[in-house]
C-alpha positions in Angstrom: 168.1 89.9 115.9 167.2 87.8 118.9 163.7 88.1 120.4 163.8 88.9 124.1 161.5 86.6 126.1 159.9 88.4 129.1 157.9 86.6 131.7 155.8 89.2 133.6 153.9 88.6 136.9 151.3 90.6 138.9 149.9 90.9 142.3 146.5 91.9 141.0 146.7 95.5 142.2 144.5 98.1 140.5 147.4 100.4 139.9 149.2 97.8 137.8 146.8 98.3 134.9 146.2 102.0 135.6 149.9 102.8 135.5 150.8 100.0 133.1 153.5 97.8 134.6 154.3 94.3 135.8 155.3 93.6 139.4 158.3 91.8 138.0 159.7 90.6 134.7 161.9 87.5 134.4 164.4 87.5 131.5 166.6 84.4 131.4 167.7 83.7 134.9 167.2 87.2 136.2 164.0 88.6 137.8 163.6 92.4 137.8 161.1 93.5 140.5 159.3 96.8 140.4 159.4 98.7 143.6 157.4 96.9 146.3 155.4 98.9 148.9 153.3 98.2 152.0 149.9 97.0 150.8 147.6 94.0 151.5 145.9 91.8 149.0 143.0 94.3 148.6 145.3 97.2 147.8 145.1 98.9 151.2 148.2 100.7 152.4 149.3 99.1 155.7 151.3 100.7 158.5 150.5 104.4 157.8 153.1 106.4 159.7 155.1 103.3 160.7 158.3 102.7 158.8 159.0 99.3 160.3 155.5 97.9 159.4 155.7 99.3 155.9 159.2 97.9 155.3 158.3 94.5 156.7 155.2 94.4 154.5 157.2 95.5 151.4 159.6 92.7 152.0 156.7 90.3 152.4 155.4 91.5 149.0 158.8 90.9 147.5 158.6 87.3 148.8 155.1 86.9 147.2 156.4 88.2 143.8 159.5 86.0 143.9 157.4 82.9 144.9 155.6 83.2 141.6 158.9 82.3 139.9 159.8 79.6 142.4 162.3 81.9 144.1 162.8 83.4 147.6 164.5 86.4 149.3 167.7 84.3 149.2 167.7 84.8 145.4 168.1 88.6 145.7 171.4 90.0 144.5 170.5 93.7 144.6 168.1 96.0 146.4 167.4 99.8 146.4 165.3 101.2 149.2 163.7 104.6 148.5 162.7 106.1 151.8 161.1 109.3 153.1 162.8 109.2 156.5 166.4 108.0 156.4 166.9 107.6 160.2 163.7 105.6 160.7 164.4 103.5 157.6 168.0 102.7 158.5 166.9 101.7 162.1 164.1 99.5 160.7 166.3 97.8 158.1 169.0 97.0 160.7 166.4 95.7 163.1 164.8 93.3 160.6 167.7 92.2 158.5 168.1 88.8 160.3 164.3 88.3 160.1 164.1 89.2 156.4 167.3 87.6 155.2 167.5 84.6 157.6 170.9 85.7 158.9 173.7 87.5 157.2 172.3 89.1 154.0 174.4 88.7 150.8 172.8 91.5 148.7 174.1 94.7 147.2 172.0 97.3 148.9 171.5 101.1 148.4 169.2 103.3 150.5 168.2 106.7 149.2 166.0 109.4 150.9 163.4 110.9 148.6 160.7 113.5 149.0 157.7 111.3 148.3 156.4 108.1 146.7 153.4 107.3 144.4 150.9 107.4 147.3 151.4 110.0 150.0 151.0 107.4 152.8 154.0 105.4 151.7 157.2 105.7 153.6 159.3 103.1 151.7 159.5 101.4 148.3 162.0 98.6 147.7 163.2 97.7 144.2 165.1 94.4 143.7 166.9 92.2 141.3 167.1 88.4 141.8 169.0 85.6 140.1 167.7 82.1 139.7 
């Protein structure tokens, strides 16, 4: 039996230890990111009530996690957006796609409307897979 080598990373958020998870785990040449949300380095939710701010911040946090592996947004191959307001999320994603993906994104993407996320103030959570 082969031993699976996992390389976890963190952003130092209090809920990582409370809930018991890594922000991402690298296995071989694949990085599996946990859902990223809109928070700053002190664990404060940013953009309460503003889908665009929350989505932009979630993508920025994706970039921070990927950077710990020497990767960027360009390494993403798949994303799933969990949103509380489909219309606002779709508009925000369309508006910022060029900014986030530096042009035409080449990523398999799914967007799903849900009832709520881990914290009631959150409007969007983005889960991704990246290849190195």
